[in-house]
N, C-alpha and C positions, 0 to 999 in steps of 0.2 A: 315721643315714643322712644324708649330705651333701645339701644342697639344690642343685639346678642353677639357675644364674642365666641369664637371657636378656637380652642387651643389644640395645636398639633404638637405632640411631643417630639423632640428632636432625636430621641433615642428609644429603642425598644430592645429588650433582652428576653431570650427564651432558653430554657434548659430542655434539651431533648435527650431522652434516655431510650436506648434500643436494647431489647432483650434478644440475645442471640442464642443460636443452637450449637451443639457440640462441633459440628464440622464447619462452622462459619469463622472466618478470620476477622476479628474486630477491627484491625487496621484497614483492611480492604473495605469493610462496611463503612468506616469513617470516611475514607477517601471518596467513596461513591456518594455518601450523603452530602459531604462538603461540595462536591462537583454539582450535584442537583440543586442545592440551595444557593450557590453562587453563580450559576451559569447565565441567568438572565433576570436579575432583579428589576422590578418595575420602578418607574419614576426617578431613576437615578439613585436609588437606594444603594448604600454601600453595605455589603454583608460580609461579616467575618465569622468564621466557624472555628472554635477552639476545642480540641480534644482534651477533656479533663481527666479521662480514665478510659482504659481499654483493657478488659479482662476477658480471657478466653472462657467459654462455657465449660462447665464441668459435667462429667457423666460417670456413673459407676454401674457395675452389673449388680442387680439386686439379688445376688445369690451369696450363700455362705451362712455361717452360724449366726451372725448378728442380725441378718435380714430374716432368717427363720425365726429367731427369738422375737423379733419385732412383729412379724405376721401373727405368730401365736399369741403374743400379748394383745394385739389389737382385736383378735377374735375373742379373747377372754373378756376384754373390757367392753366391747360393743355387742357381743353375743351373736356375731355373724362374721363370715369370712371377709377380710378386707380385700380391696382391689387396688393393687399398685398401678399407678398411672404414669409415673416417670415425669417429674417436673422439678423446678427449682434449679435447673442447670445454669442459670445466669445470676445466681446469688454469688456475688464476687468473692467472698471470703471462704466459701466452702471448699473449693478445690485446694487452694494453698494451705488451709488449716488441716485438711485430711492428709496432705503431703507432709506437713510439719509433724503430724502425729504418726509418721511411719506408714502411711497408707491405710490407716484405720478407716473402716467404712463409715460414711456419714449417713445417718438415718434422718431423713427429713419427713416429718409427719405433718402434712398439710390437712388439718381437720377442719371441715366446714360443711355447712348445709346450704341449700339454695338461697337463703336470705342473708348469708354471711357478708356478701359484697366485699370480698377480699381485696385489700389495698385501696378501698374507696374511703372517702371521709366518714361515711357512716358504717364502717366495718363493725361487725358484731359476731358473737358466737352464742348459740343457744345454751342455756345453763345445763340442760340434760346432756348435751354433747360434751360440754366441759367436764362433767362428772364422769362420763364414759372414758374420756381421754385421760383423766387423772387415774382411773382404775387401770387403764391400759399401760400407763407409764409405771405404775407399781408392779404390774406383771412383767414389764420389760426389764426393770432393774433386777427382779428376781431371776428371770430367764438368763440375762447376761451374767449374773453372779454365779450361776450354776454351770456355765460352759466349761468343758474340760480344759484345765490349764489356763482359763481366762482367755482362750483364743477366740477372737471375734471375727477373724478372717480366715 
């Protein structure tokens, strides 16, 4: 009878990503997470936690000419009034990019349906919704182009 062998890997690695909210301090969050993960590891396991990036959450007020143009464009493209929900604040490059562009408003249009499975391996978007989004973007470019003096904020 052949013996079965069991292999125990000597090392394991995990990448942990935390989405934060505007009033949260990413460095404080990291310190708390590191303390939790290293306080009492079982079986003599050695745990090391490395902070690879810490970016503050970003938030803007959805008011002003650019947002009004976007809301109007979405209504034109989808045929119904859009509902702003306020999300995307932990997309790391948005805040610094908006700042680099002189405080230009960042319009994040998260378009999805219940079957979208956003950020999942099987993420998708219904073709009809994609067509409505395309029409909305055409209206948005027209609306932005007609703002007095090109003022978006």
